[in-house]
VOGU-3710 file (C-alpha; in Angstrom, 3 decimals, decimal comma):
1> mpinrnsrkk> 44,942/58,111/-11,543  46,006/54,636/-10,495  43,340/52,059/-10,083  42,935/50,638/-6,621  42,493/46,934/-7,366  41,378/46,250/-3,828  38,385/48,506/-4,364  37,055/46,352/-7,132  33,983/44,398/-6,176  34,454/40,699/-6,205
11> praknprkfv> 31,952/38,824/-8,345  29,262/37,236/-6,230  28,960/33,477/-6,202  25,999/32,211/-8,072  23,108/31,375/-5,832  22,131/27,778/-6,547  18,569/28,650/-5,603  18,315/30,698/-8,800  18,399/27,428/-10,675  15,562/25,947/-8,669
21> kqsknidnkl> 11,888/26,753/-8,910  8,800/25,431/-7,225  6,418/23,349/-9,253  2,824/24,580/-9,309  1,309/21,648/-11,140  0,641/18,160/-9,889  2,516/15,199/-11,307  0,180/14,478/-14,215  2,010/11,276/-15,106  1,329/9,875/-11,647
31> lvltliltft> -2,308/10,966/-11,859  -2,847/9,311/-15,246  -1,095/6,129/-14,103  -3,258/6,016/-10,969  -6,436/6,333/-13,039  -5,209/3,602/-15,404  -4,513/1,233/-12,498  -7,896/2,003/-10,934  -9,759/1,369/-14,201  -7,766/-1,824/-14,739
41> glvavadasa> -8,845/-2,892/-11,271  -12,510/-2,338/-12,133  -12,206/-4,532/-15,217  -10,256/-7,201/-13,325  -12,756/-7,308/-10,446  -15,734/-7,498/-12,825  -14,074/-10,404/-14,599  -12,631/-12,354/-11,668  -15,638/-11,998/-9,343  -18,357/-12,973/-11,818
51> piavrefgdk> -18,656/-16,712/-10,926  -18,837/-16,202/-7,154  -21,146/-13,186/-7,596  -23,590/-15,348/-9,561  -23,440/-18,074/-6,933  -23,885/-15,770/-3,939  -26,112/-12,983/-5,295  -27,420/-14,070/-8,695  -25,808/-11,009/-10,300  -22,438/-11,449/-11,972
61> fyfakqqayw> -21,727/-7,720/-11,689  -22,542/-7,445/-7,979  -18,935/-7,006/-6,825  -18,078/-4,906/-9,881  -20,841/-2,428/-9,002  -19,595/-2,172/-5,420  -16,047/-1,604/-6,628  -17,250/1,048/-9,083  -18,954/2,985/-6,261  -15,793/2,857/-4,143
71> atfgvlillv> -13,581/3,777/-7,078  -15,733/6,813/-7,883  -15,673/7,927/-4,261  -11,947/7,242/-4,020  -11,124/9,276/-7,143  -13,163/12,190/-5,765  -11,195/11,934/-2,503  -7,968/11,855/-4,519  -8,912/15,053/-6,368  -9,924/16,820/-3,141
81> fskikysywg> -6,771/15,750/-1,279  -4,615/16,871/-4,203  -5,953/20,400/-3,560  -5,386/20,380/0,231  -1,907/21,601/1,100  0,080/18,759/2,618  0,988/20,787/5,721  -2,654/20,624/6,841  -2,238/16,920/7,662  0,552/17,756/10,062
91> riaiflyvia> -1,794/19,978/12,070  -4,245/17,126/12,648  -1,695/14,292/12,830  -2,292/13,510/16,517  -6,071/13,551/16,032  -5,849/11,133/13,085  -3,574/8,807/15,034  -5,940/8,713/18,030  -8,917/8,020/15,731  -6,955/5,206/14,081
101> iaalvmvfip> -6,148/3,585/17,440  -9,780/3,880/18,545  -10,961/2,270/15,301  -8,468/-0,586/15,672  -9,764/-1,227/19,189  -13,391/-1,173/17,978  -12,904/-4,376/15,975  -12,723/-6,245/19,308  -15,871/-4,631/20,784  -19,045/-6,734/20,354
111> gfgarllgak> -21,637/-4,866/18,342  -19,040/-3,000/16,283  -16,480/-5,603/15,261  -17,327/-8,875/13,559  -15,381/-12,061/12,934  -15,167/-12,927/9,247  -13,127/-15,869/7,939  -11,609/-16,344/11,377  -10,379/-12,746/11,788  -11,678/-9,556/13,388
121> rwvfigplsf> -10,734/-6,893/10,864  -13,970/-5,047/10,193  -16,045/-2,442/11,994  -19,777/-2,182/11,273  -21,666/1,042/11,981  -25,209/0,659/10,739  -25,138/-0,198/7,033  -21,538/0,967/6,711  -18,480/-1,202/7,180  -14,789/-0,467/6,904
131> qpsefakmal> -11,405/-1,985/7,676  -9,643/0,212/10,290  -6,173/-1,129/9,481  -6,302/0,577/6,076  -7,014/3,965/7,648  -4,446/3,265/10,370  -1,681/2,905/7,789  -2,207/6,408/6,438  -2,760/7,928/9,897  0,516/6,397/11,092
141> miylakvaek> 2,402/7,696/8,052  1,162/11,229/8,769  1,923/10,981/12,491  5,484/9,736/11,918  6,098/12,569/9,445  5,011/15,012/12,176  7,386/13,349/14,645  10,196/13,754/12,099  9,350/17,427/11,627  9,817/17,987/15,362
151> dkktlayfvp> 13,142/16,090/15,346  12,169/13,875/18,260  14,195/10,926/19,529  14,034/7,492/17,922  11,759/6,100/20,618  9,081/8,593/19,557  8,881/6,699/16,237  9,005/3,139/17,527  6,284/3,460/20,182  3,458/4,532/17,803
161> igivaglill> 4,600/1,952/15,224  4,542/-0,766/17,893  1,052/0,176/19,124  -0,490/0,126/15,632  1,372/-3,052/14,637  0,344/-4,833/17,831  -3,353/-4,025/17,374  -3,305/-5,134/13,724  -1,472/-8,327/14,638  -4,158/-9,169/17,212
171> qpdlgttivt> -6,881/-9,181/14,531  -4,855/-11,246/13,300  -3,348/-9,776/10,108  0,351/-10,500/9,713  0,557/-9,273/6,108  -0,788/-5,809/6,922  1,450/-5,710/10,001  4,526/-6,357/7,852  3,567/-3,632/5,369  2,800/-1,125/8,137
181> vgaglvqvfv> 6,012/-1,766/10,073  8,096/-1,783/6,886  6,711/1,554/5,709  7,192/3,009/9,187  10,831/1,944/9,303  11,427/3,521/5,894  10,101/6,790/7,326  12,371/6,460/10,352  15,360/5,959/8,022  14,452/8,951/5,838
191> agasllhlag> 13,971/11,063/8,960  17,640/10,465/9,773  17,374/8,185/12,785  20,396/6,267/14,038  21,264/3,293/11,838  22,150/1,363/14,981  18,633/1,906/16,337  17,155/0,893/12,987  19,267/-2,263/12,877  18,158/-3,151/16,391
201> agivgvvggm> 14,506/-2,572/15,479  14,945/-4,731/12,387  16,399/-7,607/14,401  13,603/-7,360/16,970  11,046/-7,292/14,157  12,451/-10,377/12,413  12,718/-12,368/15,648  9,265/-11,269/16,742  7,810/-12,130/13,348  9,292/-15,620/13,419
211> lviltseyrr> 7,898/-16,186/16,913  4,453/-15,055/15,765  4,621/-17,436/12,798  5,937/-20,438/14,699  3,476/-20,084/17,595  0,441/-19,826/15,300  -0,807/-23,046/13,730  -2,194/-21,574/10,506  0,780/-19,232/9,976  3,180/-22,098/10,579
221> arlltflsqt> 1,210/-24,182/8,083  1,536/-21,407/5,469  5,283/-21,266/5,983  5,660/-25,044/5,713  3,447/-25,034/2,620  5,684/-22,411/1,049  8,767/-24,513/1,789  7,129/-27,698/0,460  4,550/-26,744/-2,156  4,093/-30,236/-3,624
231> edplgksyhi> 2,730/-31,814/-0,433  -1,006/-32,020/0,337  -2,216/-30,531/-2,998  -5,889/-30,828/-1,981  -5,329/-29,470/1,523  -2,820/-26,945/2,834  -1,120/-26,516/-0,553  -4,378/-26,114/-2,482  -4,316/-22,312/-2,754  -0,737/-21,985/-3,949
241> rqiilalgag> -1,169/-24,939/-6,313  -4,176/-23,282/-7,963  -2,209/-20,051/-8,304  0,644/-21,888/-10,019  -1,840/-23,608/-12,337  -3,303/-20,218/-13,278  0,129/-18,743/-13,987  1,161/-21,780/-16,017  -2,068/-21,810/-18,043  -1,523/-18,169/-19,031
251> gifgvglgqs> 1,747/-18,808/-20,814  3,157/-15,882/-22,775  -0,005/-14,366/-24,240  -2,714/-15,676/-21,905  -5,949/-17,526/-22,529  -7,826/-14,325/-23,338  -9,698/-11,692/-21,361  -12,645/-13,259/-19,562  -11,506/-16,808/-20,412  -9,942/-17,798/-17,079
261> rqkylflpet> -10,814/-21,283/-15,904  -9,366/-20,937/-12,421  -11,816/-18,168/-11,500  -14,688/-20,685/-11,680  -14,413/-21,447/-7,965  -11,117/-23,326/-8,276  -8,881/-20,468/-7,183  -9,700/-19,029/-3,713  -10,082/-15,243/-3,256  -10,090/-14,569/-7,002
271> atdsifavia> -11,184/-10,929/-6,758  -9,128/-9,990/-3,699  -5,785/-11,539/-2,734  -5,436/-13,697/-5,877  -6,544/-11,230/-8,553  -3,035/-11,025/-10,020  -3,150/-14,765/-10,736  -6,369/-14,310/-12,765  -4,791/-11,402/-14,664  -1,713/-13,518/-15,428
281> eelgflgasv> -3,860/-16,426/-16,615  -5,953/-14,311/-18,962  -3,301/-11,868/-20,227  -0,275/-14,103/-19,888  3,279/-13,215/-19,019  3,151/-10,093/-21,182  -0,008/-8,725/-19,555  1,243/-9,506/-16,062  4,538/-7,801/-16,891  2,692/-4,657/-17,979
291> viicfmifvf> 0,927/-4,560/-14,597  4,254/-4,940/-12,782  5,839/-2,209/-14,930  2,929/0,127/-14,081  3,604/-0,383/-10,378  7,328/0,171/-10,937  6,639/3,469/-12,715  4,258/4,472/-9,919  6,954/3,819/-7,321  9,568/5,671/-9,400
301> raikiaslap> 7,343/8,751/-9,750  6,503/8,679/-6,040  10,179/8,371/-5,054  10,952/11,351/-7,277  8,269/13,386/-5,489  9,711/12,383/-2,114  13,286/13,243/-3,158  12,252/16,730/-4,328  9,865/17,426/-1,445  10,234/20,958/-0,023
311> dkfskvlasg> 10,613/20,114/3,672  11,183/17,276/6,111  7,507/16,652/6,857  6,547/16,231/3,204  9,663/14,164/2,431  9,048/11,692/5,260  5,307/11,514/4,521  5,828/10,883/0,799  8,458/8,228/1,604  6,036/6,422/3,893
321> ivawiggqal> 3,256/6,429/1,314  5,455/5,057/-1,463  6,856/2,385/0,887  3,315/1,412/1,887  1,860/1,132/-1,633  5,010/-0,232/-3,271  5,710/-2,671/-0,440  2,166/-3,988/-0,434  2,214/-4,516/-4,208  5,569/-6,301/-3,938
331> lnigsmvavv> 4,336/-8,555/-1,132  1,100/-9,460/-2,928  2,726/-10,205/-6,291  5,607/-11,974/-4,552  3,182/-14,342/-2,842  1,394/-14,973/-6,159  4,607/-16,096/-7,861  5,649/-18,136/-4,800  8,636/-15,953/-3,912  7,240/-15,354/-0,413
341> pltgiplpfl> 4,558/-17,231/1,574  0,915/-16,306/1,041  0,107/-13,261/3,154  -3,510/-12,449/2,357  -3,207/-8,748/1,537  -4,879/-6,930/-1,386  -3,066/-5,688/-4,460  -3,285/-1,864/-4,405  -5,738/-0,344/-6,913  -6,635/-3,758/-8,379
351> syggsslvmv> -8,069/-5,996/-5,646  -11,714/-5,866/-4,611  -12,273/-3,923/-1,403  -13,524/-0,429/-0,629  -11,371/0,339/2,408  -8,125/-0,501/0,638  -9,004/1,243/-2,630  -10,279/4,468/-1,046  -7,311/4,817/1,325  -4,746/4,109/-1,403
361> laatgillni> -6,378/6,734/-3,637  -6,508/9,180/-0,717  -2,797/8,646/-0,039  -2,044/9,170/-3,729  -3,972/12,446/-3,546  -1,599/13,597/-0,786  1,367/12,582/-2,939  -0,034/14,620/-5,823  -0,398/17,667/-3,594  3,220/17,335/-2,423
371> srytnvrk> 4,227/17,240/-6,091  2,807/20,784/-6,445  5,480/22,082/-4,081  8,467/20,036/-5,156  11,677/21,841/-6,067  12,600/21,291/-9,722  15,469/22,494/-11,913  14,772/25,273/-14,387
//
């Protein structure tokens, strides 16, 4: 009996999904690296803050104890958030955004907000205090990811970014504004918005930023100091000069842990904005390079999570978080090595400050949860 060749079944094409599975475990490498950076921050704060803590409170471990409390709380938040499925944040995105806006407004209300070092960035509720801009960054990242999930028009991204950026800029806090807007624009790009719209937003942002700098006396002074760092070494250039002295004193191997001279009230903001300079002085070029490499690995792991994210919401959210943390680290370290003007923002995980540390750890917890659902090759 002749064989009917047409009756033969054609072999089915291989389904590429058979070669993909869903991860059920968190990214342990990112978790371990986060804990290492957090512990390093505790040691760095205890070391760098000791002289000013003795002068102000008579206890050289005062700031270290505060940081330890926040770090413990932040790690607990990280572990809890790593268990909460990322999609939950999309359901409360609007609520979080509204709370963030309300908190940013509160800094200007007498009785809640307070002016410290010439800026209104803190809200005080009884014995508790927090910096709303840190919470606003994460709330905005979540809200923009929700906008992306709904495939809304480009304007739906730019309006919420503009509102948050404007309120932070009024505090005033240009450094945090730059980080927030930058991370937001990365999310808009990942969401697939028009490149023409993004280019237009970038031009408006650069022009607006220059106007803000040039019309503000102290911001203009920082820019001029950056362009001419040798002038007025005891005045406007004092901070950057002390940073350069710390970096130069560290050399290749550093002066030794705990042996910094600049931290003895020569270098301003030793435990916050300038903590990288103290690390570089004590551990030298090699130690500072290790810190930078740790941040680079963190960013690489986070980008990998974002690239393998299971849906648009998680991909855009993860992209925003990595742009926020990575961009802030780049801006802080860049200002310490005089690549960019001083901006006055903390170094993630390492600088003293509860609001920054807790929110960065919380955001990392969300990243870890997304890593549970990433698509990986068999």
